[in-house]
Phi, psi and omega in degrees: 000319181300319182293333184259003187303317184294345179272353176280158178208178176303145007272004177285341169241153185294137177273175176301323178296318179297319180293323178294322177301317180294314181301317180294321180295318179294317179298324184279317193253332187286132177291141180292120180282160178293334178234223181286147175287127180262119184243125175265129176251120174276104189108193181231036180310111189288343179288335187295317179298345179264011179304141179273095183242152186265027180205165178290141186225140168245123181260143172226120179260150177223115180226148184278349184239125180297326182296323178293318179300313183291327185272332194242323189294124184271350184270183177300145182300326182290348179265010177229120180254149175262118184186183186259127178298334181275356177208076189285146189275042177229144187258358182211163179290116186243339196249140177274331183217143170235137182237145177210131181245098177073002186288333181297336180289347180267357183265149173301132184249132005265351190296322181293319178297317179296320180296319178294319178300318178296319179293321178297319176302323183287323187259353179263146177289158173302135183083000182288156183256142167242119182241120186226134172262131181260159164248105186256154175296140175300148177239128357291165181294160181237154169270159176303323180295322177295321179296314179298319178299316178295322179300310183289339178273359179088011182276355178237121194267346180199172184293328179299315177294321181300316179299318183290346177256318183284321182304304179294333178294332179271353180282131178281321176198160184296332181292314179280331181066201180226125175292134182299327179298327181289332176293313178301314183297316181299314183291318184291321180296328184265330190230358179288169358286162187296326182299320179288320180293319179300317178295320181295323182271343185078024177262158174286147179297321180301318180296314183292326183292351174301333179298342180293346172297339178278341186297127181056026178260111184272005172299150181242150170246143183238118184253128179215164187272178184299315183298323178291320177298314179299316181299313182296315185289315182287332178287331185265352187210180175267010177294135179249136180283125180265310182194162173238129184237136180237134177282191184230027175272175177303131179068017180298330179296337177271000185229054182287155175254124180255138182239124179239159177217140171285148179300145175283156180294000000 
């Protein structure tokens, strides 16, 4: 995945609109710190350190894989730690803001989401913000066959959109999620080889081959809606849901940004 990261794009990576939503939320909701604003990034989303903010900021990233940190993180190495979001390596509340882009979908549901919410309560200051972009199932739901039909009809313009539609379509329920290997297998059995599919779709072969990161990959993604995310996070922690904001690009309804805040003292 680290080697193919640069070939991913919106909506699987945050767009300019998503970054603007975050900047506005921080300006509106984050309490002004006496010194620099301390922002925790769950993952190594490289767009985040370039956020347009009206104050001095210190970023700290936390990712479970050293290869992702080395391949993707644009900041100083000492500002990125390798560790578990469910057991963060800090003993006191240090952070004014925590950011996460699509990462909740990689956690075991519901226990992993609840564990991260509890950890955020522990390491975030009172009044601190948690801003997370979700990858939600399209509404109404789709079958895998409907997604493939749309793909071949030209209704899906790139692999990033295809993943956001086919992955949840193959999911039986949010608790079990969908193994990434099964997404690769489903697509390859029906539409492979990639060289022929790329020509048929008018996509570059290099772009389509990014899906090979899913091959024999037993990691799972868990797709759930906004109401379920709010329920899980607020039930497991003292984080309060402030608002949900949606951009206006293609598939933006499947990529809402949720803003939570810890109670002020």
